[in-house]
N, C-alpha and C positions, 0 to 999 in steps of 0.2 A: 431737268426735265422729269416729269412724273407722269406715269400712266397707271390706270386702274382698270380692272376688268373682271368679269365673271363668266364662267362657262359651265354648262351642264353636260356631263359625259355619261352615257348610259352603260356604266360598268361599275364594279365595286371599287371602293377606295384603295384597297390593297393592289388590285390590278392596275389602276391608274398610277399609283405611286411607283410600282415596279417598272412600268413602262417609262415614266418620267426620268428614271435613273438609268435607263438602258441607252448607251451611246448609239447603238445601231438604230433603235427606234427614233431617237432624236435626229439622227442624220437623215433618215427617210422623211421626217416630218417638218423640219425647219427649212423653209424655202431658201434661205441665204447661207446655210451651213454647208461648207465644202468638205470639212474633215473634223472628226472628233475622236480622240483617243483617251481611254481611261488610264490614269496613272495610279490610282488607288480607289478604294470604294467611294471616296467622296471628292476626288480631284480628277480633272480632265484638262487636256489641251484642246484648243479648237481653232479653226480658221473659217472665217466668214467672208463672203464677197457681197457687197451691197452697192446699189446705185441709188443715190439720193440727189434728185435734181441733176445738176451738171457733174456731180462727183461720182466717180466709179472707183471704189476702193476695196482693198482686201485687208482684213484685220486678223492678226494672230494673237492669241492670248491664252489665259487660263480661266477655268471655271471651277468653283468649289461649292459643294452642297453641304450645308450645316443642318443636319436633321435634328432640330430642336425637340420635336415631338412627333417623330415619324410614326406612321404615315399621315398624321393629321396636319402637321405644320412643319415647314422647313424654310430655310433662307438659302438663296442661290446668290453667290458673289461671282462677278465676272469682270475681267479687265483685258483690254486688248490694245494693240498699237497698230497703226496703219501707215507708217512712214509719213509722207507729206500730208496725208489725209487727216492725221491727228491721232487722238487716243480716245478710248471710251472706257468708263468705269461705272459699274452699276451693281445694284442690289435689288433682288426680287424677293418679296415675302409672299409665300404661297400657302394657302389654307385649303385643305381637302376635307369636306364633310360628306358623309354618306347619308343619303335620304332615299328610302325605299329602293335600295339596290342601285341607285344612281349616285354619281359623285358630283357634288357642287364644288367647283374649283374657283377660288377668288385669288386675285393677286394685286399687289402694289409694286410697281417698278420705279425706282429712282435711278437716274443715270446722269453722269457728268460727261460732257462732251468737250474735247479740246481740239485745237488745230482747225483745219478747214471744215471738218464736219461740225465743229462747234460754232463756226461762224455762219453756217447756213441758218436760215430762218427756222426757229423752233417749230413753227407750224408745219413746215415741209418735212422735218425729221420725224415729228409725231405722226404725220399722215403715213409715212413709209413704215414706221414702227407698227402702227395699227394694222396695216395690210399684212405685214409679216406675221404678227400675232394671230390675226384671223386665219391666215393660211395655215399656220402651225396647228391651230385647234381643229380646223376642218380635217387635215390629214391625220392628226393624232387620234381624233375620235374614230375615224375609219380604221386606223391601225389597231387600236385597242379592241374594237368590235371584231375584227378579222384575225387578230393575233391569237 
């Protein structure tokens, strides 16, 4: 499954990048995130709970950020297991460009889904992912502006 998107955030690139690396900010902004703990500057553990169609699952896993050219570009790797629900493994490539004091964020997300979640229709999983991503950026933009 692959997703792409672009968002304009009315804040500087440095401020956006710093907020994207803050587990407390992410926990307040990601609708399905229950818990996130920093293990090192670039590694986290996370637990998410998601409902996709008839499936209600909790996934636990690891997230790693690879700042290739921080704060302009980085890669986020994530993988999690959800027991009978299956497993998820993904990679997001995120680019942040500052234009007139605003940040233009673009991303490409590639995810491999296994188990029950992998057997659900891709259209259903994509629709849920799109809602979660839109919810994140709505909350994240408000957080960056008010933080």
